[in-house]
TILOTOR-327387 format. One line per 10 residues: their letters; for each residue x, y, z of C-alpha. Coordinates in nm, 3 decimals, always signed. Layout:
N
A) X,Y,Z ~ ...
//
This chain:
442
MLNIDPITIT) +2.108,+2.566,+2.129 ~ +1.841,+2.629,+1.871 ~ +1.468,+2.621,+1.928 ~ +1.350,+2.420,+1.625 ~ +0.982,+2.332,+1.598 ~ +0.895,+1.959,+1.562 ~ +0.775,+1.983,+1.201 ~ +1.094,+2.155,+1.088 ~ +1.318,+1.906,+1.269 ~ +1.122,+1.619,+1.113
ILMFGGLLLG) +1.178,+1.758,+0.763 ~ +1.545,+1.835,+0.829 ~ +1.627,+1.498,+0.988 ~ +1.452,+1.290,+0.723 ~ +1.591,+1.510,+0.447 ~ +1.940,+1.463,+0.588 ~ +1.879,+1.089,+0.610 ~ +1.786,+1.060,+0.242 ~ +2.070,+1.291,+0.138 ~ +2.325,+1.084,+0.330
LFLGHSLAFV) +2.200,+0.759,+0.178 ~ +2.198,+0.896,-0.178 ~ +2.556,+1.015,-0.128 ~ +2.646,+0.654,-0.056 ~ +2.721,+0.671,+0.315 ~ +2.659,+0.380,+0.551 ~ +2.318,+0.382,+0.720 ~ +2.475,+0.339,+1.065 ~ +2.690,+0.652,+1.028 ~ +2.413,+0.855,+0.864
FGGLAVIFGY) +2.187,+0.778,+1.160 ~ +2.461,+0.843,+1.415 ~ +2.593,+1.157,+1.244 ~ +2.247,+1.316,+1.218 ~ +2.179,+1.227,+1.581 ~ +2.495,+1.408,+1.692 ~ +2.433,+1.712,+1.468 ~ +2.069,+1.770,+1.562 ~ +2.120,+1.655,+1.919 ~ +2.390,+1.916,+1.972
LTWGPACFPI) +2.193,+2.187,+1.790 ~ +1.875,+2.132,+1.993 ~ +1.998,+1.989,+2.325 ~ +2.358,+2.106,+2.344 ~ +2.614,+1.889,+2.530 ~ +2.325,+1.728,+2.722 ~ +2.263,+1.505,+2.417 ~ +2.572,+1.294,+2.485 ~ +2.450,+1.145,+2.814 ~ +2.126,+1.061,+2.630
FSSRIVGLMD) +2.327,+0.873,+2.366 ~ +2.525,+0.689,+2.634 ~ +2.212,+0.585,+2.819 ~ +2.039,+0.454,+2.506 ~ +2.347,+0.265,+2.384 ~ +2.409,+0.103,+2.722 ~ +2.042,+0.002,+2.742 ~ +2.068,-0.150,+2.395 ~ +2.385,-0.346,+2.469 ~ +2.247,-0.466,+2.803
NFILVAIPMF) +1.945,-0.628,+2.637 ~ +1.950,-1.007,+2.682 ~ +1.703,-1.063,+2.396 ~ +1.952,-0.930,+2.140 ~ +2.199,-1.207,+2.228 ~ +1.990,-1.421,+1.992 ~ +2.111,-1.214,+1.695 ~ +2.475,-1.334,+1.686 ~ +2.366,-1.692,+1.756 ~ +2.114,-1.698,+1.469
ILMANLLNSS) +2.370,-1.538,+1.234 ~ +2.629,-1.797,+1.337 ~ +2.372,-2.070,+1.274 ~ +2.303,-1.930,+0.927 ~ +2.672,-1.916,+0.836 ~ +2.733,-2.270,+0.959 ~ +2.438,-2.398,+0.757 ~ +2.566,-2.218,+0.450 ~ +2.901,-2.393,+0.494 ~ +2.743,-2.733,+0.554
GVADGLFDAL) +2.625,-2.762,+0.193 ~ +2.279,-2.880,+0.298 ~ +2.112,-2.645,+0.049 ~ +2.316,-2.794,-0.238 ~ +2.199,-3.150,-0.177 ~ +1.840,-3.052,-0.105 ~ +1.815,-2.844,-0.421 ~ +1.959,-3.123,-0.637 ~ +1.710,-3.371,-0.493 ~ +1.409,-3.142,-0.536
RYLMGPIRGG) +1.496,-3.032,-0.889 ~ +1.492,-3.396,-1.001 ~ +1.182,-3.470,-0.796 ~ +0.988,-3.171,-0.933 ~ +1.160,-3.151,-1.270 ~ +0.873,-3.312,-1.467 ~ +0.644,-3.023,-1.364 ~ +0.639,-2.699,-1.562 ~ +0.830,-2.452,-1.351 ~ +0.947,-2.739,-1.129
IALAVVIVCT) +1.299,-2.605,-1.075 ~ +1.160,-2.267,-0.970 ~ +0.927,-2.449,-0.729 ~ +1.231,-2.633,-0.591 ~ +1.396,-2.294,-0.531 ~ +1.094,-2.168,-0.335 ~ +1.080,-2.487,-0.123 ~ +1.453,-2.482,-0.046 ~ +1.438,-2.109,+0.037 ~ +1.143,-2.170,+0.271
LFAACTGVIA) +1.322,-2.450,+0.454 ~ +1.643,-2.250,+0.463 ~ +1.448,-1.951,+0.600 ~ +1.323,-2.166,+0.887 ~ +1.684,-2.253,+0.970 ~ +1.862,-1.920,+0.940 ~ +1.674,-1.590,+0.969 ~ +1.933,-1.417,+0.747 ~ +1.848,-1.346,+0.382 ~ +2.199,-1.298,+0.245
ASIVSMGLLG) +2.284,-1.666,+0.292 ~ +1.962,-1.780,+0.120 ~ +1.984,-1.548,-0.181 ~ +2.355,-1.601,-0.243 ~ +2.330,-1.980,-0.202 ~ +2.024,-2.020,-0.423 ~ +2.157,-1.768,-0.673 ~ +2.477,-1.966,-0.717 ~ +2.293,-2.301,-0.719 ~ +1.965,-2.233,-0.891
LPIMLKYGYD) +2.019,-1.950,-1.139 ~ +2.273,-2.128,-1.365 ~ +2.056,-2.442,-1.373 ~ +1.735,-2.255,-1.452 ~ +1.904,-2.059,-1.728 ~ +2.063,-2.379,-1.861 ~ +1.721,-2.543,-1.900 ~ +1.569,-2.242,-2.073 ~ +1.382,-2.073,-1.789 ~ +1.280,-1.713,-1.834
KELSCGTICA) +1.554,-1.491,-1.689 ~ +1.318,-1.260,-1.505 ~ +1.113,-1.545,-1.356 ~ +1.434,-1.714,-1.239 ~ +1.573,-1.398,-1.083 ~ +1.245,-1.292,-0.918 ~ +1.192,-1.638,-0.769 ~ +1.536,-1.639,-0.606 ~ +1.506,-1.281,-0.476 ~ +1.155,-1.331,-0.334
GGSLGILIPP) +1.218,-1.681,-0.198 ~ +1.549,-1.582,-0.042 ~ +1.389,-1.284,+0.133 ~ +1.155,-1.515,+0.326 ~ +1.438,-1.565,+0.576 ~ +1.359,-1.233,+0.740 ~ +0.992,-1.324,+0.799 ~ +0.976,-1.697,+0.868 ~ +1.109,-1.765,+1.219 ~ +1.373,-1.769,+1.351
SIMLVVMADM) +1.425,-1.416,+1.223 ~ +1.656,-1.149,+1.363 ~ +1.406,-0.887,+1.244 ~ +1.137,-1.035,+1.466 ~ +1.380,-1.039,+1.759 ~ +1.443,-0.665,+1.714 ~ +1.069,-0.598,+1.671 ~ +0.994,-0.783,+1.992 ~ +1.254,-0.575,+2.172 ~ +1.106,-0.251,+2.035
TGLSVGKLFV) +0.745,-0.334,+2.125 ~ +0.774,-0.543,+2.442 ~ +0.593,-0.831,+2.271 ~ +0.699,-1.190,+2.330 ~ +0.957,-1.312,+2.079 ~ +0.790,-1.654,+2.088 ~ +0.448,-1.506,+2.004 ~ +0.594,-1.305,+1.717 ~ +0.766,-1.616,+1.585 ~ +0.443,-1.815,+1.596
GSLVPGLLLA) +0.236,-1.529,+1.455 ~ +0.465,-1.481,+1.156 ~ +0.490,-1.851,+1.070 ~ +0.161,-1.880,+0.879 ~ +0.204,-1.549,+0.687 ~ +0.554,-1.660,+0.587 ~ +0.430,-1.996,+0.463 ~ +0.137,-1.817,+0.297 ~ +0.376,-1.601,+0.093 ~ +0.580,-1.907,-0.002
GLYAIYILII) +0.259,-2.078,-0.115 ~ +0.149,-1.775,-0.316 ~ +0.490,-1.762,-0.487 ~ +0.455,-2.131,-0.578 ~ +0.100,-2.081,-0.712 ~ +0.215,-1.788,-0.926 ~ +0.498,-1.997,-1.073 ~ +0.263,-2.284,-1.151 ~ +0.006,-2.056,-1.316 ~ +0.251,-1.852,-1.524
CWFKPEMGPP) +0.435,-2.165,-1.642 ~ +0.109,-2.341,-1.723 ~ -0.006,-2.063,-1.956 ~ +0.347,-1.986,-2.081 ~ +0.537,-2.319,-2.082 ~ +0.842,-2.155,-2.240 ~ +0.899,-1.960,-1.915 ~ +0.961,-2.276,-1.712 ~ +0.994,-2.588,-1.927 ~ +1.002,-2.929,-1.755
LSKEEREKVS) +1.320,-3.134,-1.754 ~ +1.364,-3.355,-2.056 ~ +1.300,-3.729,-2.025 ~ +1.671,-3.798,-2.075 ~ +1.764,-3.560,-1.796 ~ +1.511,-3.713,-1.555 ~ +1.631,-4.064,-1.627 ~ +1.986,-3.980,-1.516 ~ +1.874,-4.031,-1.155 ~ +1.640,-4.312,-1.048
TPQILKMCLI) +1.345,-4.261,-0.815 ~ +1.512,-4.449,-0.524 ~ +1.820,-4.230,-0.565 ~ +1.606,-3.915,-0.557 ~ +1.426,-4.033,-0.242 ~ +1.760,-4.113,-0.079 ~ +1.893,-3.768,-0.169 ~ +1.580,-3.607,-0.021 ~ +1.611,-3.811,+0.297 ~ +1.978,-3.727,+0.349
SLVPPLILIM) +1.930,-3.359,+0.276 ~ +1.589,-3.300,+0.435 ~ +1.597,-3.482,+0.770 ~ +1.885,-3.286,+0.935 ~ +1.734,-2.943,+0.857 ~ +1.397,-3.062,+0.988 ~ +1.566,-3.173,+1.311 ~ +1.726,-2.830,+1.336 ~ +1.394,-2.654,+1.275 ~ +1.218,-2.868,+1.536
GVLGSIFTGV) +1.505,-2.818,+1.778 ~ +1.494,-2.438,+1.751 ~ +1.129,-2.354,+1.684 ~ +0.992,-2.654,+1.874 ~ +1.178,-2.557,+2.191 ~ +1.046,-2.199,+2.161 ~ +0.685,-2.288,+2.077 ~ +0.660,-2.546,+2.356 ~ +0.815,-2.313,+2.612 ~ +1.111,-2.542,+2.680
ATPTEASGVG) +1.360,-2.267,+2.593 ~ +1.359,-1.892,+2.544 ~ +1.444,-1.763,+2.194 ~ +1.788,-1.662,+2.319 ~ +1.853,-2.011,+2.457 ~ +1.708,-2.171,+2.143 ~ +1.944,-1.966,+1.925 ~ +2.237,-2.125,+2.107 ~ +2.084,-2.471,+2.056 ~ +2.040,-2.392,+1.687
AFLALLMTIA) +2.401,-2.283,+1.644 ~ +2.518,-2.604,+1.814 ~ +2.294,-2.824,+1.596 ~ +2.415,-2.640,+1.284 ~ +2.773,-2.716,+1.391 ~ +2.684,-3.084,+1.429 ~ +2.527,-3.079,+1.080 ~ +2.844,-2.930,+0.935 ~ +3.045,-3.210,+1.094 ~ +2.796,-3.477,+0.980
YGKFSWKMME) +2.812,-3.357,+0.619 ~ +3.192,-3.370,+0.629 ~ +3.235,-2.996,+0.574 ~ +3.395,-2.908,+0.908 ~ +3.750,-2.779,+0.919 ~ +3.926,-2.529,+1.141 ~ +3.976,-2.300,+0.841 ~ +3.601,-2.316,+0.770 ~ +3.530,-2.241,+1.135 ~ +3.763,-1.942,+1.125
EVTLATAKTV) +3.589,-1.807,+0.812 ~ +3.243,-1.864,+0.961 ~ +3.338,-1.692,+1.287 ~ +3.487,-1.395,+1.102 ~ +3.182,-1.363,+0.873 ~ +2.953,-1.380,+1.177 ~ +3.154,-1.113,+1.360 ~ +3.138,-0.880,+1.059 ~ +2.762,-0.924,+1.019 ~ +2.692,-0.881,+1.390
AMVMMILVGA) +2.911,-0.569,+1.400 ~ +2.721,-0.425,+1.104 ~ +2.381,-0.496,+1.260 ~ +2.481,-0.360,+1.601 ~ +2.633,-0.043,+1.452 ~ +2.305,+0.026,+1.271 ~ +2.114,-0.040,+1.594 ~ +2.339,+0.204,+1.783 ~ +2.302,+0.477,+1.520 ~ +1.927,+0.417,+1.491
TCFTGIFMGS) +1.861,+0.430,+1.866 ~ +2.050,+0.760,+1.895 ~ +1.865,+0.906,+1.595 ~ +1.530,+0.792,+1.735 ~ +1.611,+0.934,+2.078 ~ +1.675,+1.283,+1.939 ~ +1.387,+1.268,+1.690 ~ +1.130,+1.157,+1.948 ~ +1.273,+1.379,+2.222 ~ +1.244,+1.684,+1.996
GGGNAVASAI) +0.876,+1.619,+1.934 ~ +0.914,+1.486,+1.579 ~ +0.730,+1.164,+1.659 ~ +0.428,+1.348,+1.800 ~ +0.424,+1.580,+1.499 ~ +0.416,+1.288,+1.253 ~ +0.153,+1.101,+1.456 ~ -0.068,+1.409,+1.474 ~ -0.030,+1.471,+1.101 ~ -0.140,+1.113,+1.023
LDMGLGKWGT) -0.436,+1.119,+1.262 ~ -0.545,+1.468,+1.150 ~ -0.598,+1.341,+0.795 ~ -0.933,+1.212,+0.918 ~ -0.916,+0.893,+0.713 ~ -1.068,+0.673,+0.980 ~ -0.933,+0.349,+1.123 ~ -0.858,+0.163,+0.801 ~ -0.754,+0.469,+0.604 ~ -0.496,+0.548,+0.871
FAIMMFIIFI) -0.382,+0.185,+0.864 ~ -0.338,+0.208,+0.484 ~ -0.134,+0.528,+0.519 ~ +0.099,+0.366,+0.774 ~ +0.148,+0.060,+0.551 ~ +0.215,+0.285,+0.253 ~ +0.476,+0.480,+0.448 ~ +0.646,+0.152,+0.546 ~ +0.651,+0.047,+0.180 ~ +0.798,+0.379,+0.060
LGMFLDWIGI) +1.062,+0.380,+0.334 ~ +1.152,+0.026,+0.227 ~ +1.277,+0.163,-0.104 ~ +1.544,+0.365,+0.073 ~ +1.613,+0.225,+0.419 ~ +1.728,-0.098,+0.579 ~ +1.460,-0.278,+0.783 ~ +1.644,-0.189,+1.104 ~ +1.617,+0.180,+1.027 ~ +1.250,+0.147,+0.935
VYLTFPIFIP) +1.167,-0.037,+1.258 ~ +1.350,+0.216,+1.476 ~ +1.198,+0.512,+1.292 ~ +0.837,+0.401,+1.264 ~ +0.762,+0.183,+1.565 ~ +0.777,+0.463,+1.825 ~ +0.523,+0.652,+1.609 ~ +0.303,+0.380,+1.459 ~ +0.263,+0.143,+1.754 ~ +0.089,+0.406,+1.973
IAAQLGFDPL) -0.133,+0.503,+1.676 ~ -0.226,+0.138,+1.621 ~ -0.308,+0.098,+1.990 ~ -0.521,+0.416,+1.982 ~ -0.712,+0.278,+1.681 ~ -0.773,-0.054,+1.858 ~ -0.554,-0.283,+1.646 ~ -0.411,-0.598,+1.801 ~ -0.041,-0.512,+1.850 ~ +0.079,-0.861,+1.755
WFVVLIAVNL) -0.129,-0.860,+1.436 ~ -0.011,-0.510,+1.347 ~ +0.359,-0.587,+1.401 ~ +0.342,-0.908,+1.196 ~ +0.172,-0.719,+0.912 ~ +0.458,-0.469,+0.916 ~ +0.700,-0.764,+0.901 ~ +0.514,-0.897,+0.594 ~ +0.519,-0.551,+0.437 ~ +0.894,-0.525,+0.497
QSSFLTPPFG) +0.945,-0.824,+0.267 ~ +0.904,-0.572,-0.013 ~ +1.191,-0.359,+0.122 ~ +1.436,-0.625,+0.000 ~ +1.282,-0.629,-0.348 ~ +1.213,-0.264,-0.429 ~ +1.469,-0.040,-0.600 ~ +1.680,+0.159,-0.561 ~ +1.817,+0.008,-0.237 ~ +1.664,-0.342,-0.220
YALFFMKGIA) +1.932,-0.570,-0.075 ~ +1.808,-0.876,-0.267 ~ +1.857,-0.684,-0.592 ~ +2.217,-0.601,-0.500 ~ +2.291,-0.961,-0.404 ~ +2.144,-1.088,-0.731 ~ +2.331,-0.834,-0.941 ~ +2.656,-0.942,-0.778 ~ +2.584,-1.308,-0.854 ~ +2.445,-1.269,-1.206
AKDLTTAQIY) +2.648,-0.977,-1.337 ~ +2.690,-1.135,-1.683 ~ +2.350,-1.302,-1.717 ~ +2.108,-1.027,-1.612 ~ +2.089,-0.653,-1.661 ~ +1.986,-0.421,-1.381 ~ +1.658,-0.349,-1.565 ~ +1.580,-0.722,-1.588 ~ +1.648,-0.767,-1.216 ~ +1.420,-0.476,-1.129
RSVIPFVAII) +1.140,-0.604,-1.354 ~ +1.173,-0.958,-1.220 ~ +1.051,-0.867,-0.870 ~ +0.739,-0.670,-0.972 ~ +0.502,-0.974,-0.970 ~ +0.639,-1.085,-0.634 ~ +0.592,-0.740,-0.477 ~ +0.230,-0.760,-0.597 ~ +0.202,-1.104,-0.434 ~ +0.326,-0.957,-0.106
FCGIMLCVMF) +0.042,-0.703,-0.122 ~ -0.200,-0.991,-0.179 ~ -0.054,-1.163,+0.129 ~ -0.107,-0.847,+0.334 ~ -0.468,-0.820,+0.219 ~ -0.536,-1.184,+0.308 ~ -0.394,-1.126,+0.657 ~ -0.610,-0.813,+0.693 ~ -0.926,-0.996,+0.584 ~ -0.843,-1.307,+0.789
PELITTLANM) -0.652,-1.190,+1.101 ~ -0.681,-1.545,+1.238 ~ -0.392,-1.635,+1.006 ~ -0.172,-1.443,+1.248 ~ -0.348,-1.458,+1.583 ~ -0.485,-1.812,+1.615 ~ -0.156,-1.995,+1.668 ~ +0.004,-1.704,+1.853 ~ -0.276,-1.700,+2.113 ~ -0.198,-2.063,+2.195
VD) +0.150,-1.966,+2.315 ~ +0.182,-1.845,+2.673
//
């Protein structure tokens, strides 16, 4: 066993983490491999019982049962085709407005976010639906791509969100309170995205031209309203069934996730999309996603156990506090670290790495823990949009390989990352956006 000081082990573990990711290895195995290497070097064989204890504690956590249920719900909704009909209705309804199709994308992504909590389904669905149509009608490529990436990423912030479930588990906060607290910031970001689209298309009409009169006249107003009714009412019932049961205290988030999966199944049947082959594909896709998430959680909890147990967490916390930047300067440093980590790590890794360090610092500085955690959740929106490892960018590149270059995709998200910073600042200046509704929940 080696006696490595906390600062050195911090540098070595984070350096190894970045090296493993740049070499293209899976985050779960980079976390787990580094945990084993440094655990054995510093603790010897005693590290393995530590790993076993942390993994068993993770798998025995009832809160995390909500993760597979919410993922199943997302996959069922994706198969139901509800996004297709809703997008068609809204693009005709909002088509006369400059940038109307992009606004329809934001609205559909927001509603879809409130039904799923998984961004992959939102980005892939809206990329396949919305991107060809926006490009067909002459929309700016970068505006089209950025809208889909930013709107699709709302699924990880607007409840129900698997990220918020994991954050609640890490901090001991109520999942219901986190859901309520993140609702207004999520809708705020969606609203800011919509305002940006309206402004940019007003001053530059060529970026988002309205639908032509001939195109609008293909569908009558009664037909549009009927399409909206058919496509909008079932998702609203699902949202009220899941979030309403949580907010009113009728069901726990774990129980509500099961209700949501059942309602999503009923929607799939009602839209005529159900088949046993579809169910087999949905179940398999859910199992793969859940396995991926849980493997990252296992690797991350082992990595965190060794890192914190070796004094790395205390070393980082002391270094941040010793900067002498005061309450808000320290807050800015923590948010900046979250943003930088978001360029390289998955949100799961960021949560497991930073929460054991940042949450005690926030408590020491007197920040409301709920407010602080929700702000981190808002900040982590940028992790899906920032290169080189932003998941939304990868999803979009896979969908639009022939229509968009990598440089165009990267440039497309810059205004939306800036909007996320504006959202953070608004929540800092007006903390009631987060706390008012959350404090009403027991």
